[in-house]
C-alpha positions in Angstrom: -32.6 -18.2 -58.2 -29.8 -15.6 -58.6 -26.1 -15.6 -58.0 -24.2 -13.2 -55.9 -21.8 -11.0 -57.7 -18.1 -11.2 -57.2 -17.9 -8.3 -54.8 -20.8 -9.6 -52.7 -19.1 -13.0 -52.5 -15.8 -11.4 -51.5 -17.6 -9.3 -48.8 -19.4 -12.3 -47.4 -16.2 -14.3 -47.3 -14.3 -11.6 -45.4 -17.0 -11.0 -42.8 -17.3 -14.6 -41.8 -14.2 -14.7 -39.5 -15.7 -11.7 -37.7 -18.5 -13.9 -36.5 -16.2 -16.5 -35.0 -13.7 -14.1 -33.4 -15.8 -13.3 -30.3 -16.7 -16.9 -29.8 -13.1 -18.0 -29.9 -12.0 -15.1 -27.6 -14.4 -16.1 -24.8 -14.0 -19.8 -25.4 -10.2 -19.9 -25.4 -10.1 -17.2 -22.7 -12.2 -19.2 -20.3 -10.1 -22.4 -20.6 -7.2 -21.1 -18.5 -9.3 -19.7 -15.6 -11.5 -22.8 -15.6 -8.4 -25.0 -15.2 -6.9 -22.7 -12.6 -10.0 -22.4 -10.5 -10.5 -26.2 -10.6 -6.9 -26.9 -9.7 -6.6 -24.3 -7.0 -9.9 -25.2 -5.3 -9.1 -28.9 -5.5 -5.7 -28.4 -3.8 -7.3 -26.2 -1.1 -9.9 -28.8 -0.3 -7.3 -31.5 -0.2 -5.2 -29.4 2.3 -8.3 -28.7 4.4 -9.3 -32.4 4.3 -5.8 -33.4 5.5 -5.6 -30.8 8.2 -8.9 -29.0 9.1 -7.1 -26.4 11.3 -5.7 -24.7 8.2 -9.0 -23.3 7.0 -8.2 -19.8 8.2 -4.7 -19.4 6.6 -5.8 -21.0 3.3 -9.1 -19.2 2.8 -7.9 -15.7 2.2 -5.2 -16.6 -0.4 -7.6 -19.0 -2.0 -10.2 -16.3 -2.5 -7.7 -13.8 -3.8 -6.3 -16.4 -6.3 -9.8 -17.4 -7.4 -10.6 -13.7 -7.9 -7.6 -13.2 -10.1 -8.4 -16.2 -12.2 -12.0 -15.1 -12.6 -10.7 -11.6 -13.6 -8.9 -13.1 -16.6 -12.2 -14.7 -17.8 -13.9 -11.3 -17.4 -11.1 -9.7 -19.5 -11.8 -12.3 -22.2 -15.5 -11.4 -22.1 -14.7 -7.7 -22.5 -12.5 -8.5 -25.5 -15.4 -10.5 -27.0 -17.7 -7.6 -26.6 -15.2 -5.3 -28.1 -14.8 -7.6 -31.1 -18.6 -7.7 -31.5 -18.7 -3.9 -31.4 -21.1 -3.6 -28.5 -18.8 -1.5 -26.4 
């Protein structure tokens, strides 16, 4: 076949990390919220299981905390879109 020239090889080598950056941004950015949501929901269910009368006082702070954790994952998704160049 044919070989790529030096400049074509250099251009291909420098553009390769740009492909992985959005994947790493959303992948690493989803780890923290995933752990936080799992931990928070597990502790809330444990508290409700031990004392069913606390559903009311636990529900609102639980939903607010889950919303904040999910917002961090959405920020990671927005950053991934910015790195792709779609925004």
